C-alpha positions as CSV (number, residue, x, y, z in Angstrom):
1,M,209.5,75.7,204.0
2,K,208.3,75.1,207.7
3,K,208.5,71.7,209.2
4,D,204.7,71.4,209.5
5,D,204.4,72.4,205.7
6,A,206.9,69.9,204.8
7,V,205.1,67.2,206.8
8,L,201.8,68.2,205.2
9,S,203.2,68.2,201.7
10,E,204.5,64.8,202.2
11,K,201.3,63.5,203.6
12,Q,199.6,65.0,200.6
13,A,202.1,63.1,198.2
14,A,201.6,59.8,200.0
15,D,197.8,60.3,199.7
16,Q,198.0,61.1,196.0
17,M,200.4,58.0,195.2
18,A,197.9,55.6,197.2
19,A,194.9,57.0,195.7
20,V,196.5,56.7,192.0
21,G,197.6,53.1,192.9
22,V,194.3,51.8,194.3
23,I,191.9,53.5,191.7
24,G,194.4,52.8,188.7
25,N,194.8,49.1,189.6
26,V,191.2,48.4,190.4
27,F,190.3,50.1,186.9
28,L,192.9,48.1,185.0
29,A,191.9,44.8,187.1
30,V,188.4,45.1,185.8
31,F,189.2,46.1,182.3
32,K,191.8,43.4,181.9
33,F,189.1,40.8,183.2
34,I,186.5,41.8,180.7
35,A,189.0,42.0,177.8
36,G,190.4,38.4,178.8
37,T,186.9,36.8,179.1
38,L,185.6,38.5,175.8
39,G,188.9,37.9,174.1
40,H,189.5,34.3,175.1
41,S,192.9,35.1,176.6
42,A,194.0,33.0,179.8
43,A,197.2,35.3,180.0
44,M,195.2,38.2,180.1
45,L,192.9,36.8,182.9
46,S,196.1,35.8,184.9
47,D,197.4,39.4,184.5
48,A,194.1,40.9,185.8
49,V,194.7,38.9,189.0
50,H,198.3,40.1,189.3
51,T,197.0,43.7,189.0
52,L,194.5,43.1,191.7
53,S,197.3,42.2,193.9
54,D,198.8,45.5,193.4
55,V,196.1,47.1,195.3
56,L,197.3,45.3,198.4
57,A,200.9,46.3,197.9
58,T,199.9,49.9,197.6
59,G,198.1,49.6,200.9
60,I,201.1,48.2,202.5
61,A,203.4,51.0,201.2
62,Y,200.9,53.7,202.5
63,I,200.5,52.3,206.0
64,G,204.3,51.8,206.2
65,V,204.9,55.4,205.1
66,S,202.3,57.0,207.2
67,I,203.6,55.4,210.4
68,S,207.2,56.1,209.6
69,R,206.4,59.9,209.5
70,K,204.8,60.0,212.9
71,E,206.8,62.0,215.3
72,A,208.9,60.4,218.1
73,D,207.1,59.6,221.4
74,H,207.9,58.1,224.7
75,E,208.0,54.6,223.5
76,H,209.8,55.4,220.4
77,P,212.3,58.2,221.1
78,Y,214.1,57.9,217.9
79,G,211.0,57.8,215.8
80,H,209.3,55.5,213.7
81,E,211.3,55.4,210.2
82,R,211.9,51.5,210.4
83,F,208.2,51.1,210.0
84,E,208.8,51.7,206.3
85,C,211.6,49.2,206.0
86,V,209.1,46.6,207.5
87,A,206.8,47.7,204.6
88,S,209.7,47.6,201.8
89,I,210.3,43.8,203.2
90,L,206.7,42.9,202.9
91,L,206.4,44.4,199.3
92,S,209.5,42.6,198.2
93,V,208.2,39.2,199.6
94,I,204.9,39.9,197.6
95,L,206.9,41.0,194.4
96,F,209.2,37.7,194.9
97,A,206.0,35.6,195.6
98,T,204.5,37.2,192.2
99,G,207.6,36.5,190.3
100,I,207.9,32.7,191.7
101,G,204.3,32.4,190.7
102,I,204.4,33.6,187.4
103,G,207.7,31.3,186.5
104,C,205.8,28.3,188.2
105,N,202.9,28.6,186.0
106,C,205.0,29.1,182.9
107,I,207.2,26.1,183.6
108,H,204.1,24.0,184.3
109,T,202.3,25.2,181.1
110,I,205.4,24.4,179.1
111,A,205.9,21.0,180.7
112,D,202.4,19.6,180.2
113,K,202.1,21.6,176.7
114,S,198.7,22.9,177.7
115,Y,199.5,26.1,175.9
116,Q,198.9,24.2,172.7
117,E,195.2,23.8,173.7
118,Q,194.3,27.4,174.5
119,A,191.9,29.3,172.3
120,V,193.4,31.7,169.9
121,P,192.9,35.3,171.6
122,S,191.4,38.2,169.9
123,M,192.9,41.5,169.1
124,L,190.7,43.0,172.1
125,A,192.7,41.2,174.4
126,A,196.0,42.5,172.6
127,A,194.5,45.9,172.7
128,A,194.1,45.5,176.6
129,A,197.5,44.4,177.0
130,V,199.0,47.6,175.2
131,V,196.6,49.7,177.3
132,S,197.9,48.1,180.4
133,I,201.4,48.5,179.6
134,A,201.1,52.2,178.9
135,V,199.0,52.8,182.2
136,K,201.2,50.8,184.4
137,E,204.3,52.3,183.1
138,C,202.9,55.9,183.7
139,M,202.0,54.7,187.2
140,F,205.7,53.5,187.7
141,W,207.1,56.8,186.7
142,Y,204.5,58.8,188.7
143,T,205.0,56.6,192.0
144,M,209.0,56.8,191.5
145,Y,209.0,60.3,191.1
146,Y,207.3,61.2,194.2
147,A,208.9,58.1,196.0
148,N,212.3,60.0,195.2
149,Q,211.0,63.4,196.6
150,L,210.1,61.7,200.1
151,K,213.0,59.3,199.9
152,S,210.5,56.5,200.6
153,G,211.7,52.9,200.0
154,A,208.4,51.5,200.5
155,F,206.9,53.5,197.7
156,K,209.9,53.0,195.4
157,A,209.0,49.2,196.0
158,D,205.5,49.7,195.2
159,A,206.6,51.5,192.0
160,W,208.5,48.7,190.9
161,H,205.4,46.4,191.5
162,H,203.8,48.6,189.2
163,R,206.5,48.2,186.6
164,S,206.4,44.3,187.2
165,D,202.6,44.4,186.1
166,A,203.7,46.4,183.0
167,L,206.2,43.6,182.4
168,S,203.6,41.0,183.0
169,S,201.4,42.7,180.4
170,I,204.3,42.7,177.8
171,G,204.4,38.9,178.5
172,A,200.8,38.6,177.9
173,L,201.0,40.5,174.6
174,F,203.9,38.3,173.4
175,G,201.7,35.4,174.1
176,I,198.7,36.8,172.2
177,I,200.4,37.8,169.3
178,G,202.5,34.4,169.2
179,A,199.2,32.4,169.8
180,R,197.6,34.5,166.9
181,H,200.7,33.5,164.5
182,G,201.0,29.8,165.6
183,F,203.5,30.1,168.2
184,P,201.8,30.2,171.7
185,I,204.8,29.1,173.5
186,L,206.3,32.5,173.0
187,D,204.0,33.5,176.0
188,Q,205.7,31.4,178.4
189,I,209.0,32.1,177.2
190,A,208.5,35.8,177.5
191,S,207.1,35.3,181.1
192,I,210.0,33.3,182.4
193,I,212.4,36.2,181.4
194,I,209.8,38.6,183.1
195,C,209.9,36.3,186.3
196,M,213.7,36.7,186.5
197,I,213.6,40.3,186.3
198,I,211.0,40.5,188.8
199,L,212.8,38.3,191.2
200,F,216.0,40.4,190.8
201,V,214.1,43.6,191.7
202,A,212.5,42.0,194.8
203,I,216.0,40.7,196.1
204,G,217.3,44.3,195.6
205,I,214.4,45.9,197.4
206,F,214.7,43.3,200.2
207,K,218.5,43.9,200.5
208,D,218.1,47.5,200.9
209,A,215.4,47.4,203.4
210,I,217.5,44.9,205.6
211,E,220.7,47.3,205.4
212,K,218.5,50.1,206.9
213,M,217.2,47.8,209.7
214,L,220.7,46.8,210.8
215,D,222.1,50.3,211.5
216,T,224.5,49.9,208.3
217,S,226.9,52.9,208.0
218,C,226.6,55.2,205.0
219,D,229.0,54.8,202.2
220,E,232.6,56.2,202.3
221,N,232.0,59.0,200.0
222,F,229.3,60.5,202.2
223,E,231.4,60.3,205.2
224,N,234.4,62.0,203.3
225,E,231.7,64.6,202.1
226,L,230.9,65.2,205.8
227,K,234.7,65.5,206.7
228,D,235.1,68.1,203.9
229,F,232.0,70.1,205.2
230,V,233.7,70.1,208.6
231,I,236.4,71.5,207.3
232,H,234.9,74.4,205.2
233,F,233.0,75.0,208.2
234,S,236.1,75.5,210.4
235,E,237.7,77.9,207.7
236,S,234.4,80.1,207.6
237,I,234.4,80.9,211.4
238,G,238.5,81.2,211.4
239,Q,238.8,78.4,214.1
240,A,240.8,75.3,213.4
241,I,238.6,72.2,213.9
242,G,240.1,68.7,213.6
243,I,238.2,65.4,213.2
244,D,239.1,62.7,215.6
245,L,236.3,60.3,214.6
246,I,233.0,59.9,212.4
247,K,230.4,57.4,212.5
248,T,227.1,57.2,210.7
249,R,224.2,54.7,210.6
250,K,221.1,54.5,208.5
251,F,217.9,54.5,210.4
252,G,215.3,53.6,207.9
253,E,215.3,56.4,205.3
254,K,217.2,58.7,207.8
255,I,220.8,58.9,209.0
256,Y,222.3,59.4,212.6
257,A,226.1,60.6,212.9
258,E,228.3,60.7,215.8
259,M,231.4,63.0,215.6
260,E,234.4,63.9,217.8
261,I,236.1,67.1,217.1
262,N,239.0,68.7,218.7
263,I,239.4,72.4,219.0
264,D,241.8,74.9,220.9
265,G,241.8,73.6,224.5
266,N,242.3,77.1,225.9
267,L,238.9,78.2,224.7
268,L,236.1,78.7,227.4
269,L,233.5,76.1,227.8
270,K,230.8,78.1,226.4
271,E,232.9,79.2,223.2
272,A,233.7,75.4,222.6
273,H,230.0,74.7,223.2
274,D,228.9,77.2,220.8
275,I,231.3,76.2,218.1
276,A,229.8,72.7,218.3
277,E,226.5,73.8,218.4
278,N,226.7,75.9,215.3
279,L,228.4,73.0,213.6
280,H,225.6,70.6,214.4
281,D,222.8,73.1,213.1
282,A,224.9,73.7,209.9
283,I,225.2,69.9,209.3
284,E,221.4,69.1,210.0
285,R,220.6,72.1,207.5
286,K,222.9,71.0,204.8
287,Y,222.1,67.2,204.9
288,P,218.2,67.1,205.6
289,D,218.7,63.2,205.5
290,I,220.6,63.4,208.7
291,K,217.9,63.3,211.6
292,H,220.4,64.2,214.3
293,V,224.4,64.5,214.8
294,M,226.0,64.1,218.1
295,I,229.1,66.2,218.3
296,H,231.7,65.6,221.1
297,V,234.5,68.1,221.8
298,N,238.0,67.2,222.7
299,P,240.8,69.9,223.4
300,A,243.4,69.9,220.6
301,G,246.7,68.1,221.4
302,Y,245.5,67.0,224.9
303,H,246.0,63.3,225.7
304,Y,244.2,62.1,228.8
305,D,245.9,59.9,231.4
306,L,242.8,57.6,232.2
307,P,243.2,54.7,234.7
308,P,242.8,51.4,233.4
309,L,239.2,49.8,233.0
310,P,238.3,47.1,235.7
311,H,238.8,44.2,233.1
312,E,242.1,45.6,232.2
313,K,243.6,45.7,235.7
314,R,243.8,42.0,235.8
315,K,246.1,42.1,232.5
316,I,248.2,44.8,234.3
317,Q,248.6,42.6,237.7
């Protein structure tokens, strides 16, 4: 697949996810509001407001992904991938605020026992909750599938926002069933559990985005895999290549790598350059997530006798 075709495919996937998120959430919000009003369910009305907030979350994810896919320019020579991290952070904050809002509302309702005064909801509200759970769970899997294809942290966060809404609807369903059987407090208890799940997911998304903003290195398994690839490459060309140094850093959803290799010092400069260039191309073909790898070549077995640095001269004297 050509690069332009890949970019077009990513744009189409992002457009589709955004369209599904906005249209699906608007439909569900209106549906829940009508069902909550006619079915006398305060929980369903609150759930309708929660669903409407997901439209904002999808919009943030779409904007973040769209900007992050822009080509590098003069002001941003390393690209725009970190904009997606910014979108993920914003989404995690929205998700966290949603969880806190649900939890505080439940605690307040339990404390003043106002749940005992709520009207008994009808089966229409229960049916609306079941429809919401099914639709939002489908939206979660749909968005997560394409988010994994694009390796998009922002859309993964948006997918979890869909699931948080499904969990919220489960709490509403418990409350409706509990209220119809004389136990309205079940709604609040279920919602508090859901609140804790939402907060846990939000913290995980926030932590992942921050790590990608701080040039965190890749895990040891990935770096070892990269070393093994270099060894296999050297065997395939019949030229011994030693590894002096490997450094990696996450840049948004992409990876930058720096590598120092050592090869036969008797090779011509052009021969050494060609080996490094071919290794560079092979690594970037093998690992699409690596946006760029910088390779420095050292002559094998050669030790430089360099003069001390200026700040070291004082120590010698």
